[in-house]
C-alpha positions in Angstrom: 2.0 -3.7 0.2 -0.6 -3.7 3.3 -4.2 -3.0 3.0 -4.9 -1.8 6.3 -7.7 -0.1 8.6 -7.0 1.3 12.1 -10.5 0.0 12.9 -14.0 -0.3 11.6 -16.9 1.6 11.1 -19.9 1.1 13.5 -21.3 -2.5 13.6 -24.2 -3.5 11.0 -25.0 -6.0 8.5 -23.3 -4.6 5.1 -19.7 -4.4 4.2 -19.8 -0.5 4.6 -20.8 -1.0 8.2 -17.7 -3.2 9.1 -18.6 -6.7 8.5 -16.0 -9.3 9.1 -13.7 -10.3 6.0 -15.7 -13.5 5.7 -19.1 -11.6 5.3 -17.6 -9.1 2.9 -16.5 -11.7 0.3 -20.0 -13.1 0.1 -20.8 -11.3 -2.7 -24.6 -10.1 -3.8 -25.7 -11.7 -7.1 -25.6 -8.1 -8.8 -22.1 -7.5 -7.8 -20.7 -11.0 -9.2 -20.5 -9.8 -12.8 -18.1 -6.9 -11.7 -16.0 -9.7 -10.1 -15.9 -11.7 -12.9 -15.0 -9.0 -15.3 -12.4 -8.0 -12.9 -10.9 -11.6 -12.5 -10.9 -11.7 -16.2 -9.1 -8.5 -16.7 -6.4 -9.5 -14.1 -5.9 -13.0 -16.2 -5.8 -11.0 -19.3 -3.2 -8.6 -18.1 -1.0 -11.5 -16.6 -1.3 -13.7 -19.8 -0.6 -10.6 -22.2 2.7 -9.8 -20.1 3.8 -13.1 -20.4 3.0 -13.6 -23.9 4.8 -10.4 -24.7 7.9 -11.3 -22.7 8.2 -14.9 -24.3 7.7 -13.2 -27.8 10.5 -10.6 -27.0 12.9 -12.9 -25.7 12.5 -16.2 -27.0 11.5 -15.4 -30.7 12.8 -11.8 -30.9 9.4 -10.4 -32.3 8.1 -7.6 -29.7 4.2 -7.5 -29.5 3.8 -3.6 -30.3 0.1 -3.6 -29.4 0.3 -5.5 -26.2 1.2 -2.4 -23.9 -2.1 -0.5 -25.2 -4.3 -3.6 -24.5 -2.6 -3.9 -21.0 -2.9 -0.1 -20.5 -6.8 -0.4 -21.3 -7.4 -3.6 -19.3 -5.4 -1.9 -16.2 -7.3 1.1 -15.7 -10.6 -0.8 -15.9 -9.3 -3.3 -13.5 -8.2 -0.6 -11.1 -11.8 1.3 -11.1 -13.6 -2.1 -11.0 -11.5 -3.4 -8.1 -12.0 0.0 -6.4 -15.8 -0.5 -6.7 -15.4 -4.1 -5.2 -13.2 -2.5 -2.4 -16.0 -0.3 -1.5 -18.5 -3.3 -1.0 -15.9 -5.1 1.0 -14.9 -2.2 3.2 -11.3 -2.9 2.3 -10.3 1.0 1.4 -7.6 2.2 3.5 -8.9 4.5 6.3 -8.0 5.6 9.8 -10.8 4.6 12.2 -9.0 5.1 15.5 -10.7 8.3 16.3 -14.2 7.1 15.3 -13.7 3.9 17.6 -13.2 6.5 20.5 -16.4 8.2 19.8 -19.8 7.4 21.7 -21.9 4.9 19.7 -24.5 7.8 18.9 -22.2 10.1 17.7 -20.1 7.3 15.9 -23.3 6.4 13.9 -23.7 9.9 12.7 -20.0 10.6 12.0 -20.2 7.4 9.9 -23.5 8.6 8.0 -21.2 11.9 7.3 -18.4 10.0 5.8 -20.7 8.3 3.4 -22.3 11.4 2.5 -18.9 13.0 2.0 -17.8 10.4 -0.3 -20.9 10.5 -2.3 -20.5 14.4 -2.7 -17.2 14.0 -3.9 -18.2 11.4 -6.6 -21.1 13.5 -7.5 -18.8 16.4 -8.1 -16.6 14.5 -10.3 -18.7 12.0 -12.3 -19.8 15.0 -15.0 -16.2 16.1 -15.5 -15.3 12.3 -15.8 -17.8 11.9 -18.5 -16.6 15.1 -20.2 -13.1 13.9 -20.1 -13.9 10.7 -21.8 -15.7 12.6 -24.3 -12.8 14.8 -25.1 -10.6 11.5 -25.3 -12.4 10.4 -28.4 -10.2 12.4 -30.7 -6.9 10.8 -29.3 -6.1 7.4 -30.9 -3.7 4.8 -29.7 -0.7 4.5 -32.0 -0.7 1.0 -32.5 -4.0 -0.2 -32.5 -5.8 3.2 -33.5 -8.4 3.0 -30.7 -10.2 6.1 -29.2 -8.4 6.8 -26.0 -12.2 6.8 -24.6 -12.4 3.4 -24.5 -9.7 3.4 -21.8 -10.9 6.6 -19.8 -14.3 5.7 -19.6 -13.6 3.5 -17.0 -13.1 6.5 -14.4 -16.6 7.6 -14.8 -18.0 4.0 -14.7 -16.0 3.3 -11.6 -17.2 6.6 -9.8 -20.9 5.9 -10.8 -20.6 2.1 -9.5 -18.8 3.5 -6.0 -21.7 6.2 -5.7 -24.3 3.6 -6.4 -22.6 1.2 -3.8 -22.3 4.0 -1.2 -25.9 5.4 -1.7 -27.1 1.7 -1.5 -25.8 0.9 1.7 -26.2 4.2 3.2 -29.9 3.8 2.6 -29.9 0.3 4.1 -27.9 0.6 7.0 -27.8 4.3 8.3 -30.9 5.7 10.2 -32.9 8.1 8.2 -32.7 11.0 10.6 -29.0 10.7 10.8 -28.8 10.3 7.0 -30.9 13.4 6.4 -28.7 15.5 8.8 -25.6 14.3 7.1 -26.8 15.3 3.9 -27.9 18.6 5.3 -24.5 19.2 6.7 -22.5 18.3 3.7 -24.7 20.4 1.6 -24.4 23.5 4.0 -20.5 23.3 4.0 -20.7 23.3 0.3 -23.0 26.0 0.0 -20.9 28.0 2.6 -17.8 27.5 0.7 -19.5 28.4 -2.8 -20.9 31.5 -1.1 -17.6 32.6 0.2 -15.9 31.5 -2.9 -14.9 35.0 -4.0 -13.5 35.9 -0.6 -11.8 32.6 -0.5 -10.1 33.1 -3.8 -8.3 36.5 -2.3 -6.6 34.4 0.4 -3.8 32.6 -1.9 -1.9 30.0 -0.2 -3.9 30.2 2.9 -6.6 27.9 1.1 -4.1 25.0 1.5 -4.5 25.2 5.3 -8.2 25.3 4.8 -8.9 22.6 2.1 -5.9 20.5 1.6 -4.9 20.3 5.2 -8.0 21.3 7.3 -10.7 19.6 5.3 -8.6 16.5 4.7 -8.0 16.3 8.4 -11.6 16.3 9.3 -12.6 13.6 6.8 -9.5 11.5 7.9 -10.9 11.9 11.8 -14.4 11.1 10.5 -13.1 7.8 9.0 -13.6 8.6 5.4 -11.2 6.4 3.4 -8.0 7.9 2.5 -8.3 8.2 -1.3 -11.5 10.0 -0.9 -10.0 12.5 1.7 -7.4 13.3 -0.8 -10.1 13.6 -3.7 -12.2 15.7 -1.3 -9.3 17.9 -0.5 -8.2 18.5 -4.2 -11.9 19.1 -5.3 -12.9 21.4 -2.6 -9.7 23.4 -3.2 -10.0 23.9 -7.0 -13.8 24.3 -7.0 -13.8 27.2 -4.5 -10.8 28.9 -4.4 -9.6 28.8 -8.0 -11.0 29.1 -11.5 -9.4 25.7 -12.4 -11.9 23.2 -14.0 -12.5 19.8 -12.2 -11.6 18.1 -15.3 -8.1 18.6 -14.3 -8.6 16.3 -11.1 -9.6 13.5 -13.6 -6.7 14.2 -15.9 -4.2 14.0 -12.8 -6.0 10.9 -11.5 -5.8 9.3 -14.9 -1.8 10.2 -15.2 -1.3 9.0 -11.7 -3.1 5.6 -12.2 -2.0 4.7 -15.8 1.8 4.3 -15.7 2.6 0.9 -17.3 5.2 0.5 -14.6 2.4 0.3 -12.0 1.0 -2.8 -13.6 3.5 -4.7 -11.6 1.5 -3.8 -8.5 -1.6 -5.9 -9.0 0.6 -8.8 -10.3 2.8 -8.7 -7.2 -0.4 -8.8 -5.1 -1.4 -11.9 -6.9 2.0 -13.2 -6.2 1.4 -12.8 -2.6 -2.0 -14.6 -2.8 -0.1 -17.6 -4.4 2.5 -17.5 -1.8 -0.4 -17.7 0.8 -2.3 -20.4 -0.9 0.4 -22.4 -1.8 2.4 -22.8 1.5 5.6 -21.8 0.1 6.1 -19.3 2.8 5.6 -21.7 5.6 8.3 -24.0 3.7 10.8 -21.1 4.2 9.8 -20.8 7.9 10.1 -24.5 8.5 13.6 -24.6 7.1 14.9 -21.6 9.0 13.5 -23.0 12.2 15.2 -26.6 11.5 18.4 -24.6 11.1 18.6 -22.1 13.8 15.8 -23.1 16.3 18.1 -24.8 18.9 20.3 -21.7 19.6 19.6 -19.1 22.0 17.3 -16.3 20.5 17.0 -18.7 17.6 13.5 -18.4 17.0 13.7 -14.7 17.1 16.4 -15.1 14.4 14.1 -17.6 12.4 11.0 -14.9 12.6 13.2 -11.7 11.4 14.9 -14.0 8.8 11.5 -15.6 7.5 10.1 -11.8 7.2 13.3 -10.7 5.3 12.8 -13.8 2.8 9.2 -14.0 2.5 9.0 -10.3 2.2 10.9 -10.6 -1.1 8.2 -12.9 -2.7 4.9 -11.2 -1.4 5.6 -7.5 -1.1 3.1 -7.2 1.6 3.6 -6.5 5.1 0.1 -8.1 6.2 0.9 -11.3 3.9 4.4 -11.5 5.7 3.1 -11.3 9.1 0.2 -13.5 8.6 2.5 -16.3 7.1 5.0 -16.3 9.6 3.2 -15.7 13.0 1.1 -18.9 13.2 4.2 -20.9 12.2 6.3 -19.6 15.1 4.6 -18.3 17.7 3.5 -21.6 19.4 7.3 -22.7 19.8 8.3 -19.1 20.8 5.6 -19.3 23.6 7.0 -22.7 24.9 10.4 -21.1 25.2 9.3 -18.4 27.5 8.8 -15.6 24.8 6.1 -13.2 26.1 3.3 -12.5 23.4 4.0 -8.9 23.6 7.6 -9.2 22.8 6.8 -11.6 20.0 4.1 -9.1 18.4 6.6 -6.3 18.8 9.1 -8.2 17.1 6.9 -9.3 14.4 5.6 -5.7 13.8 9.2 -4.1 13.4 10.5 -7.0 11.6 7.5 -6.3 8.8 8.6 -2.8 9.0 12.3 -3.8 8.4 11.5 -6.0 5.5 9.5 -3.5 3.3 12.4 -2.5 1.3 13.2 -6.1 0.2 12.1 -6.4 -3.5 9.6 -6.7 -4.6 8.2 -3.9 -2.3 5.3 -2.5 -3.8 6.1 0.8 -2.1 9.3 0.8 -3.9 7.6 0.2 -7.2 5.1 2.9 -6.8 7.6 5.3 -5.3 9.9 4.8 -8.4 6.8 5.6 -10.8 5.8 8.8 -8.9 9.2 10.4 -8.3 11.1 9.0 -11.5 13.7 6.8 -9.6 14.9 3.9 -11.1 13.0 0.8 -9.7 16.0 -1.6 -10.5 18.1 0.8 -8.6 15.7 0.7 -5.6 15.6 -3.0 -5.7 19.3 -3.1 -5.6 19.4 -0.7 -2.7 16.6 -2.0 -0.6 18.2 -5.5 -0.2 21.3 -3.6 1.4 19.2 -1.4 3.4 16.9 -4.2 4.9 20.0 -6.1 6.0 21.3 -3.1 8.0 17.7 -2.6 9.7 17.8 -6.6 10.0 21.2 -6.4 11.7 20.0 -3.6 14.5 16.9 -5.9 15.4 19.0 -9.1 15.5 21.3 -7.6 18.0 18.5 -6.4 20.2 16.7 -9.8 19.9 19.9 -11.5 21.0 20.0 -9.3 23.9 16.6 -9.6 24.9 16.8 -13.5 24.8 19.9 -13.7 27.2 17.4 -15.2 29.9 15.4 -17.5 27.3 14.7 -20.9 28.4 16.5 -23.4 26.1 15.3 -26.7 28.0 14.4 -29.3 25.4 15.6 -27.3 22.7 17.5 -29.7 20.4 19.5 -29.2 17.0 17.5 -30.9 14.2 19.2 -33.9 12.5 20.9 -32.8 9.5 18.8 -35.2 7.5 15.8 -33.4 8.6 17.5 -29.8 7.7 18.2 -31.2 4.3 14.6 -32.5 3.7 13.3 -29.1 4.8 15.8 -27.1 2.5 14.9 -29.5 -0.5 11.2 -28.5 0.0 11.9 -24.8 0.7 14.5 -24.4 -2.0 12.2 -23.5 -4.8 10.6 -20.9 -2.7 14.1 -19.6 -1.4 14.8 -19.2 -5.0 12.2 -16.8 -6.0 13.3 -13.6 -4.1 16.9 -13.9 -5.5 15.3 -14.6 -9.1 13.1 -11.3 -8.7 16.0 -9.2 -7.6 18.8 -10.5 -9.9 16.3 -10.2 -13.1 15.3 -6.7 -12.1 18.8 -5.5 -11.0 20.8 -7.0 -13.7 18.4 -5.4 -16.2 17.3 -8.7 -17.8 13.7 -7.6 -17.3 11.6 -4.8 -16.0 9.8 -5.2 -12.6 6.5 -5.6 -14.6 7.9 -8.6 -16.6 9.6 -10.2 -13.7 6.4 -10.2 -11.7 4.5 -12.0 -14.5 7.4 -14.6 -14.7 7.4 -15.0 -10.9 3.6 -15.5 -10.7 3.8 -18.2 -13.3 6.8 -19.8 -11.4 5.1 -19.7 -8.2 2.0 -21.3 -9.8 3.9 -24.1 -11.2 6.0 -24.7 -8.2 3.0 -24.5 -6.0 1.3 -27.0 -8.3 3.9 -29.6 -8.3 5.4 -29.3 -4.7 2.8 -27.7 -2.5 -0.3 -29.2 -3.2 -1.6 -26.7 -5.9 -4.5 -24.3 -6.1 -7.9 -25.2 -7.4 -9.9 -23.1 -9.9 -12.3 -21.6 -7.3 -9.5 -20.6 -5.2 -7.8 -19.1 -7.9 -10.8 -17.1 -9.2 -11.1 -15.8 -5.6 -7.5 -14.7 -5.6 -8.0 -12.9 -8.7 -11.0 -11.1 -7.4 -8.9 -10.3 -4.2 -6.2 -8.9 -6.3 -8.3 -6.8 -8.2 -10.0 -5.1 -4.8 -6.6 -4.8 -3.3 -5.1 -3.0 -6.3 -8.0 -0.9 -6.8 -7.5 0.4 -3.2 -3.8 1.1 -3.8 -4.2 2.7 -7.2 -7.3 5.0 -6.4 -4.9 6.4 -3.5 -2.4 7.0 -6.0 -4.7 8.7 -8.3 -6.3 10.9 -5.7 -2.6 11.7 -4.2 -1.7 12.8 -7.7 -4.6 15.4 -7.9 -4.0 16.7 -4.3 -0.1 16.9 -4.9 -0.6 18.7 -8.3 -3.0 21.2 -6.5 -0.3 21.8 -3.9 2.2 22.4 -6.4 0.1 24.8 -8.4 -0.5 26.9 -5.2 3.1 28.1 -5.3 3.6 26.9 -1.7 5.9 24.4 -2.9 8.4 26.9 -4.2 8.1 28.6 -0.6 8.7 25.4 1.0 11.6 24.9 -1.2 13.4 27.9 -0.4 12.9 27.4 3.2 14.3 23.8 3.3 17.2 24.6 1.0 18.3 27.4 3.2 18.0 25.6 6.5 21.2 25.8 8.8 23.0 22.5 8.4 22.3 22.0 4.6 21.4 18.4 3.5 21.7 17.1 7.0 19.0 19.3 8.5 17.0 18.5 5.6 17.4 14.8 6.2 16.3 15.2 9.8 13.1 17.3 8.8 12.2 14.4 6.3 12.6 11.7 8.8 10.4 13.5 11.5 7.9 14.3 8.8 7.6 10.8 7.1 7.4 9.2 10.6 4.4 11.3 11.6 2.7 10.7 8.1 3.4 7.1 8.3 1.5 7.0 11.6 -1.3 8.9 10.3 -1.7 7.9 6.6 -0.1 4.5 6.2 3.1 4.3 4.2 1.8 4.4 0.7 -0.3 7.4 0.8 2.4 9.4 2.6 4.7 8.7 -0.3 2.4 9.5 -2.8 1.3 12.7 -1.6 4.9 14.1 -0.7 7.5 12.6 -3.1 6.7 14.9 -5.9 7.1 17.6 -3.5 10.2 16.7 -1.6 12.4 14.9 -4.4 13.2 18.1 -6.2 14.3 19.8 -2.9 16.5 16.8 -2.3 17.9 16.8 -5.7 18.8 20.6 -5.2 20.6 19.8 -2.2 22.6 17.0 -3.9 21.0 14.1 -2.3 21.0 10.9 -4.4 17.7 9.8 -5.5 18.2 6.3 -4.2 19.5 7.3 -1.0 16.6 9.7 -0.5 14.3 7.1 -1.4 15.5 4.6 1.2 15.4 7.1 4.1 11.7 8.0 3.3 10.5 4.6 3.0 12.3 3.5 6.3 11.1 6.3 8.3 7.5 6.0 7.2 7.7 2.3 8.1 8.9 3.2 11.8 5.8 5.5 11.8 3.6 2.7 10.5 4.4 0.7 13.5 4.5 3.5 16.1 1.7 3.5 18.6 -0.7 4.8 19.5 -1.6 5.6 16.0 0.3 3.7 13.6 -2.0 1.4 11.7 0.4 -1.5 11.1 0.9 -1.8 14.9 -2.9 -2.7 15.3 -2.7 -5.2 12.2 0.2 -6.8 14.1 -1.4 -7.1 17.3 -4.5 -8.4 15.8 -2.4 -11.1 13.9 -0.5 -12.1 16.9 -3.6 -12.0 19.2 -2.1 -9.7 21.9 -3.9 -6.6 23.3 -2.3 -3.3 22.0 -2.2 -2.0 25.6 0.6 -4.9 26.5 2.5 -4.5 23.2 3.0 -0.7 23.5 5.4 -1.1 26.4 7.4 -3.9 24.7 7.5 -2.2 21.0 9.5 0.9 21.9 13.0 -0.7 22.2 12.7 -2.2 18.7 11.4 1.0 17.4 14.4 2.7 18.7 16.7 0.1 17.2 15.1 1.0 13.8 15.3 4.4 14.3 19.1 4.1 14.9 19.2 2.1 11.6 17.3 4.8 9.7 19.6 7.8 11.1 22.7 5.5 10.2 21.2 5.0 6.7 20.3 8.7 6.4 24.0 9.7 7.6 26.0 7.5 5.2 24.6 7.6 1.6 27.1 4.9 0.7 25.2 2.3 2.5 22.1 3.1 -0.2 24.4 3.4 -3.2 27.0 0.7 -2.8 24.8 -2.0 -4.6 24.2 0.2 -7.6 
């Protein structure tokens, strides 16, 4: 899973003003208790899940209460993590358009974005408090605890985020611009409220006004994507329906609370362990010693490393950051152009996103009701199809590669690298086999994988200090909060779209397209490539999966087949210039100007697109491993 922005807000001295990552992690004293509690919750979840697995498989005594405790800890972790991410400026946003604005305009737009976020939170906090009160009468079955203990986290998280936003707005935005932004947001809200009777008569046209228009304006203004979705849902329900805003809280709670999603923070933590221990570098070194002496060998190593490392970390950014520094110097020495290397890095990361444990696949399975074990089995095969496309192109591109001085590594050296890398190489296959064969759920396997990686890292790769491990727990909480807040907001927005009736009209239109399921697949690919550019992969999946999957089922398309197509299509969009946010992350990691890489990446994107079309046209590829 990748946490990306396409840029940063105007420069300034605080986290919300686009401070560097190093700056944003120097937390003020008052925020440190939040981080300590989040780290403790993350550790508690991991230990509880591992204990539950051991108790069930080793002693045959399941801990019936563990799921309830994990569920409570999980949603508190999510909301605390979302608040920490606000301070760190890590929430997903599209800042491309803001970066193109003149400095004075950019500063005001940033003030507007902050006030729009604050307005959404102000609108939802009373409903979140009321929702927590109502849940007092619902008790958990095993521990008999009021559900308010769990859902009170939503109100607490909203209040914390509001406080952080107002604090940074007061400190970093000019008072005149802040006042103008408040007036503008209030004027828009007042106008919508005054026009509410007329808006209610417009029916599905309100979808275009609020769930497309308002969301698009906020997106262009650099409002984080989770808040864009939340603003769209709140405005649509408040100004064009009689539905209470407590429904938004309920949908967010449902969207963030599935126990399947507990594997998301665990796999994020696994990616952090991978980076900290150097397990990824061990894999890269082994592949380089094995293939580095042949023509296009370093390209093969780069793609192979991304394929394998992705099966451990589940994060595109982590994959690229692990592989690029280890391989780029040697590739440059052999005559590879930086623009070609970054193009291969970006598309290779997109290719590898279906390799388990892909966080996108886990979330998609939870949202669309698709077997995660089936997605993991199919994802491995699909990634190999895309890998083959890129390998063929890489070999053709390397036909003039300078191999002077390249020598085959001695088998003794290859063996030594294999011995070092073997524990790391075993991990992705352990994950895939355990989930695919039904030995354990994705959540259980993620916990076992973390413990395995920590043990192997401690024994073979130098280990992790306590301070470093604490920082990793906090980082995991922040990144998980980002992902899951988007999921909750997207659930509320998708519910609003569904209740409007437009989905039924869309279903009728798409199921009657000339060409049947093939035409529907073509529309799907286009839609997800475009949304992959604009929204980053995960929000696109969360928003459209509940809408598109029922239509696909009506047309007889297998759930796993359809899942593979949309994930692959959105990954192509994610790396597609000039908007795709993943493209800019790859350029930053590879230290190459985007203007130069744009020309080089298109052949690789075409190769990926050919692979996507083959996958869409041949369902057998997606289902053969099931």
